[in-house]
Structure formats: C-alpha cells, structure tokens
C-alpha positions in Angstrom: 0.0 0.0 0.0 2.6 2.5 1.0 6.3 3.4 1.1 7.6 4.6 4.5 10.8 6.2 5.6 11.9 5.6 9.2 14.5 8.0 10.5 16.5 6.9 13.5 18.2 3.6 14.3 18.2 3.5 18.1 16.1 1.1 20.2 12.8 2.7 19.1 13.8 2.8 15.4 14.6 -0.9 15.6 11.1 -1.7 17.0 9.4 0.5 14.4 11.2 -1.3 11.6 10.3 -4.7 13.1 6.7 -3.8 13.6 6.2 -2.2 10.2 7.7 -5.3 8.6 5.1 -7.4 10.3 2.3 -5.5 8.4 3.3 -5.9 4.7 -0.2 -5.1 3.5 0.2 -1.5 4.8 4.0 -1.0 4.7 4.9 -2.4 1.3 8.3 -0.7 1.2 10.4 0.3 4.2 13.6 2.3 4.4 15.4 2.7 7.7 17.9 5.7 7.7 20.3 7.1 10.3 23.5 9.1 10.5 25.3 5.7 10.9 24.2 3.3 8.2 25.8 0.3 9.9 23.2 0.6 12.7 20.5 0.4 10.1 22.1 -2.6 8.4 22.3 -4.5 11.8 18.6 -3.9 12.4 17.7 -5.0 8.8 19.7 -8.2 9.3 17.3 -9.1 12.2 14.2 -8.8 10.1 13.1 -11.8 7.9 11.6 -9.5 5.3 14.0 -7.3 3.2 14.0 -3.6 4.1 16.2 -0.8 2.6 18.8 1.1 4.6 20.3 4.5 4.0 22.6 7.1 5.6 21.3 10.6 6.3 22.1 13.5 8.5 18.6 14.5 9.8 19.9 18.0 10.6 20.6 18.6 6.9 17.2 19.4 5.4 18.5 19.0 1.8 19.8 15.5 2.6 16.5 14.6 4.2 14.5 15.9 1.3 16.7 14.2 -1.3 16.3 10.9 0.6 12.5 11.2 0.8 12.4 11.8 -3.0 14.8 8.9 -3.7 12.8 6.4 -1.6 9.4 7.6 -2.9 8.3 7.6 0.7 4.7 8.7 1.4 5.3 9.5 5.0 8.2 9.9 7.4 8.3 8.3 10.9 10.7 10.4 12.9 12.3 8.5 15.8 15.5 10.5 15.6 16.5 13.0 18.3 14.0 15.6 19.4 16.4 18.4 18.3 15.9 17.2 14.7 12.1 17.4 14.6 11.8 20.8 12.9 14.4 19.9 10.2 12.5 16.8 9.3 9.2 18.6 9.3 10.7 21.1 6.9 11.9 18.3 4.6 8.4 16.8 4.7 6.8 20.1 3.7 9.3 20.5 0.8 8.6 17.0 -0.5 4.9 16.9 0.2 4.7 13.9 2.6 3.0 13.3 5.9 5.0 13.4 9.2 4.9 11.5 12.5 7.1 11.7 15.6 7.1 10.4 19.2 8.5 13.3 21.1 8.2 17.1 20.9 11.0 19.4 19.6 13.6 20.4 22.1 16.3 23.1 21.4 19.7 21.6 21.9 20.8 24.2 24.4 17.7 24.1 26.7 15.9 21.2 28.3 12.3 22.3 27.5 9.1 20.4 26.9 7.1 22.6 24.7 4.9 22.1 21.6 5.1 25.8 20.6 7.6 25.4 17.8 5.7 22.5 16.2 2.2 24.0 16.7 3.5 27.0 14.7 3.6 24.6 11.7 -0.2 24.3 11.7 -0.9 26.6 8.8 2.0 25.4 6.7 0.9 21.8 6.9 -2.7 22.7 6.4 -2.0 24.8 3.4 0.1 22.0 1.9 -2.7 19.5 2.5 -0.5 17.4 4.7 -0.8 15.9 8.2 1.7 16.0 11.0 1.0 13.7 14.0 2.9 14.7 17.1 3.9 12.3 20.0 2.8 8.9 18.7 4.7 7.0 21.3 3.5 5.7 24.6 3.9 8.8 26.9 3.2 10.9 25.0 0.9 9.0 22.7 -1.0 6.1 24.1 -1.5 8.0 27.3 -3.2 10.8 25.2 -5.4 8.2 23.5 -6.3 6.6 26.8 -7.6 10.0 28.0 -9.5 10.6 24.7 -11.0 7.1 24.8 -12.2 7.6 28.4 -13.6 11.0 27.5 -15.5 9.5 24.6 -16.9 6.4 26.4 -16.8 6.8 30.2 -17.0 10.5 31.2 -19.0 13.6 30.6 -16.0 15.4 32.2 -12.6 14.3 33.4 -11.6 16.4 36.3 -8.3 14.8 37.5 -5.8 13.0 35.3 -2.6 11.3 36.6 -0.4 9.7 34.0 1.7 7.1 35.9 4.7 5.4 34.3 6.5 2.5 36.0 9.5 0.5 34.9 9.4 -2.4 37.3 12.2 -4.1 35.4 16.0 -4.3 36.0 18.9 -4.5 33.6 21.5 -5.3 36.2 23.8 -2.5 35.2 25.3 0.0 37.8 23.8 2.9 35.9 22.1 3.0 32.6 19.1 4.7 31.0 16.4 2.7 29.1 16.2 5.3 26.3 18.6 7.9 24.9 20.7 9.0 28.0 20.9 12.6 26.9 17.1 13.0 26.6 16.4 10.9 29.7 18.7 12.9 32.0 17.5 16.2 30.6 14.0 15.2 31.3 14.6 13.9 34.8 16.7 16.8 36.0 14.3 19.5 34.7 11.9 21.2 37.1 8.6 19.5 37.7 5.4 21.1 36.6 1.7 20.2 36.8 -1.6 21.9 35.8 -4.2 22.8 38.4 -7.2 25.2 38.2 -6.1 26.8 35.0 -2.5 27.4 35.8 0.9 25.7 35.8 2.6 25.0 39.1 6.3 24.5 39.2 8.2 22.2 41.6 11.9 21.4 42.3 13.2 18.4 40.3 11.9 15.1 41.9 10.8 17.0 45.0 7.2 15.6 45.0 6.7 11.9 45.4 4.0 9.4 46.4 3.6 5.6 46.7 1.3 4.0 44.1 0.0 0.4 44.2 0.5 -1.0 40.7 -1.7 -3.8 39.4 -1.2 -7.4 38.5 1.4 -8.3 41.1 3.8 -5.4 40.5 2.8 -3.9 43.8 3.7 -0.6 45.6 6.4 1.6 44.1 7.5 5.2 44.7 6.5 7.6 42.0 8.0 11.1 41.3 6.3 14.1 39.7 7.8 15.3 36.5 6.7 17.5 33.7 5.9 15.7 30.4 4.9 17.2 27.1 1.5 15.5 26.8 0.2 17.6 29.7 0.5 20.6 27.5 -1.9 19.4 24.8 -4.2 17.4 27.1 -5.0 20.5 29.2 -6.2 22.1 26.0 -8.2 19.2 24.6 -9.8 17.2 27.5 -12.9 18.9 28.6 -13.5 19.8 32.3 -9.9 19.1 33.4 -9.1 20.7 36.7 -5.7 19.0 37.4 -3.2 17.0 35.3 0.0 15.5 36.5 2.7 13.1 35.3 4.5 10.6 37.5 7.4 8.2 36.9 9.2 5.6 39.0 13.0 5.6 39.7 15.1 3.1 41.6 17.1 4.4 44.6 20.2 3.3 42.7 19.3 5.4 39.7 18.6 8.5 41.8 21.9 8.0 43.8 24.0 7.9 40.6 22.1 10.8 39.1 22.7 12.9 42.2 26.4 12.3 42.1 26.6 13.0 38.4 24.7 16.3 38.9 27.0 17.3 41.8 30.1 16.9 39.7 28.6 18.7 36.7 28.3 15.7 34.3 24.6 16.5 33.5 25.4 20.0 32.3 24.2 20.8 28.7 26.3 23.9 28.2 29.8 23.5 26.7 32.9 23.5 28.9 36.5 23.9 27.8 38.6 20.8 28.1 42.2 20.6 26.8 41.4 23.3 24.3 38.2 21.8 23.1 34.6 22.6 23.9 32.7 19.6 25.1 29.1 19.2 26.5 29.4 17.1 29.7 26.1 15.4 29.1 27.1 14.4 25.6 30.3 13.0 26.9 28.5 11.1 29.6 26.2 9.6 27.0 29.3 8.2 25.2 30.3 6.5 28.4 27.0 4.9 29.4 25.6 1.7 27.9 23.7 2.0 24.7 20.0 1.5 25.6 19.7 -0.8 22.6 22.2 -3.1 24.2 20.0 -3.6 27.3 17.4 -5.8 25.6 19.0 -9.2 26.4 19.7 -8.0 30.0 16.4 -6.6 31.1 13.8 -8.6 33.0 10.5 -7.6 34.6 7.6 -5.4 33.4 6.5 -1.9 32.7 3.2 -0.5 33.6 2.0 2.8 32.1 -1.5 4.2 32.4 -4.0 7.0 33.1 -5.8 7.3 36.4 -8.8 9.5 35.9 -11.6 10.9 38.0 -14.6 12.8 36.8 -18.4 12.6 36.3 -20.8 10.6 34.2 -24.5 11.3 34.2 -24.0 13.6 37.2 -22.3 10.8 39.3 -18.6 10.6 40.3 -16.5 8.1 38.5 -12.9 6.8 38.7 -11.2 4.9 35.9 -7.7 3.4 35.5 -6.6 2.5 32.0 -3.2 0.8 31.7 -0.9 -1.4 29.8 1.6 -3.9 31.2 4.5 -4.9 29.0 7.1 -7.7 29.7 10.7 -6.9 28.8 11.7 -10.5 28.0 8.7 -11.1 25.8 9.6 -7.9 23.8 13.1 -9.1 23.4 11.9 -12.5 22.1 9.7 -10.8 19.5 11.9 -7.8 18.3 15.2 -8.1 20.2 14.4 -5.0 22.3 13.4 -4.2 25.8 9.9 -2.9 26.7 10.8 0.8 26.9 11.7 0.9 23.2 8.8 -1.5 22.4 6.2 0.7 24.1 7.3 3.7 22.1 7.9 1.9 18.8 4.6 0.0 18.5 2.4 3.2 18.8 4.6 4.9 16.2 3.8 2.1 13.8 0.1 2.1 14.7 -0.1 5.9 14.2 1.5 5.6 10.8 -0.8 2.7 9.9 -3.9 4.7 10.7 -2.7 7.6 8.7 -1.7 5.6 5.7 -5.0 3.6 5.7 -7.1 6.8 6.1 -8.5 5.9 9.5 -6.8 9.1 10.8 -6.7 11.9 8.4 -6.6 15.7 8.4 -4.7 18.7 7.3 -2.4 20.4 9.8 -0.7 19.5 13.0 -2.4 17.1 15.4 -1.8 15.8 18.9 -3.0 12.2 19.5 -6.1 13.0 21.6 -7.6 15.2 18.8 -8.3 12.0 16.7 -10.8 9.2 17.1 -9.3 6.9 19.8 -11.3 3.8 18.9 -9.2 2.5 15.9 -6.0 3.1 17.8 -7.2 1.3 21.0 -8.2 -1.6 18.8 -4.8 -1.8 17.1 -3.0 -1.7 20.5 -4.7 -5.0 21.4 -3.8 -6.5 18.0 -0.1 -5.4 17.8 1.4 -6.2 21.2 0.2 -3.6 23.7 -3.1 -4.9 25.2 -4.7 -2.6 27.6 -7.0 -3.0 30.6 -9.7 -0.6 31.9 -10.7 -0.9 35.6 -13.4 1.1 37.3 -12.3 2.0 40.8 -14.2 3.0 43.9 
C-alpha cells in the first residue's frame, strides 16, 4: 500500500522497523535511515523481510528531502533525536509527505518540553494538504489516546488526570538509561510542573513523590512528579480538566547515581573547555553509558503505564484506571528490544498505519487526543500492547 521512511536507528527505530515489517499489507516498502548506516544494516539483518537502509544527516534538510524523494516515501516516521524534529518537518513540507514523531521538539541548548515550535507549523501543513502527527509513542501517545477514549466512552467530564509510568524491570547495570541517555537525563533533572485550576505550578526536580500500588502483582512503588509534554496538549483538549500530573518511578540506585553526576557537573548541557576543546558534559556522559539498545537481552521484569482519571458521568462521580503492562523479556523475544523501546515503537507504527489507511486523516498539525481513539485502541490490542480498563471506587 505505501512506502515509508523511518529516521533513527536507536532502540525505538529498531522496534518501528520490526513492527512495520510485520504489516506488509500496509507498509509495502520500508527504508530505515540514520547518520550511521551500519546501525540500520544491523537492524535490517534481524528482520526476515527485506528492508532498505540509508545514511542521512537529519539536521541537513536538503539531505533529508533528497532521501525522501529517492525512496518515494509517502510518509516519514521520525524516531531520531527531538532536536531534529523541525528539520525533518521542513523536509516533509518540501517534498509533500506526511509526518509523524514520538517526542516534541527540544532546542539543543535548553531542556524544554514545549509544543510551541511544532504547533506553529499548523498553517503550513494545512495549506500543503499534509498531516503531522505529534507524539505517537506511549507517553506521549498512548496516554493521550487513553484519555480521549475515556472521555468518549466513560466520562462527561474528566476532572483529574494522573499519568503514571513505572518501569518495574531491571537490567543489572550499575547505571544506565532505558532510552537515549541525553534525553532521559535532561527530562529527569528539569523542574517538575503540573496543571491545576487553569495554571501551571512548578516544583523542584523530583521533590514531589507518592507511593502507588501497581496492578497485576507489581505492587507498591514510589512515583515522582515530572513535567511531560503530553500535559501541554491534554490540558487544551480534554474537557472539564481541573488537574493534570505526570509521574514516573525511579530506583534508589538510579537516583543516587544521578545525584552524584549532577553534583560533579556531568549532567550540564552547556559547553565547557577541556584541553582546548569545547565539550558538553552530558554528551560525553552519553558516550560512556551503555547504549540503551544493548539492554534488551539483559532486562527482566515489566513496565506499567496508564492513566488514572476521576470525573463525572451522568452527574455521578467516576474513577477509571486504563493501563498497559509490557514484559521486557517477551519484547526481546519478539523484536530483540526491551519494553521501553517497544512501548514507544509500537504506537509509532500504529499511528503511521492509521494515517496511511485513512482511519486518521486531516490537514495540519495534530496531537493524539484530537483524533478518534477507537481504531488506535483496537490496534494496540492486536499489535502487542493490550490494555486494561478498571473502574475503581
């Protein structure tokens, strides 16, 4: 049916390539591209169906546009670094193809979750008759769709929304991140922020925590309040919302290592002079840490990510928890990746599938909750991320 170009050959890019290859009736021709072609070739060798590979510098808009034309791609799935989002969007506009990503644009010199830069592309994509789908991962992505689905089927108004993300697995390494170390550490060390009664409230990094009882035998874990980009769009698109927060679990070991790294300046994102050269400490740290893609065969346990929502239906109070549990070892058996990459890569494939088949269509820039949640929820169950909805007292 369609030719697709996947940009990015990290853990998530590998999952997207595997999952697209599993749906040949939609993704008839697949190209996987990255700055380092050998990474693409290694992923392609894992896949029983032939896929193409290519080298591209995603910061170079001309290179990107030339590759899009050369492959004949009808859409681009961007799972490269968030710094590259705008360059890839520009290349899509130049070549007239649809766009999808899993994380909002971040400027390289500032850790900032903000859709402003990409929302400003609304009129350009609309005028070109193209669709750009933002944040089609898990969080953001599936968590947005969970809220939209609950709004459509279970609530007249959702008043409180807590997105809760737990990695209850372990890779056995002294310190490693389950996705790109640079992005992970920028995210965790940023100030927290949540939305309440029409305004944003800021908190010191990791200063707010609670204990949450996770389902299906995972049990109690400590969760920490962070800011995450999906809150920015959900507060605009979910009716009746009075409070929205995002929470994530961290092990004591992770937090201890992170504190030491911060204290010695290794998480800084500004350049420092070292032996006559400018280096960014966080980029250097990234080079020292294990590649997240290498953690697949080492990681055991499960993830649990979901939306806990309270609101009203027919004038009566209601509380609903919608979640997915994903097993690290099962993911590795299927696509040679751990569950963190899997839970981001599968929704990227599903979002692309819905766009290419016309189930989701539009002109302009869209966040996930702005589209019909039902076909996406159905595909989650069919493609490896089954969900559960439980009404709570």
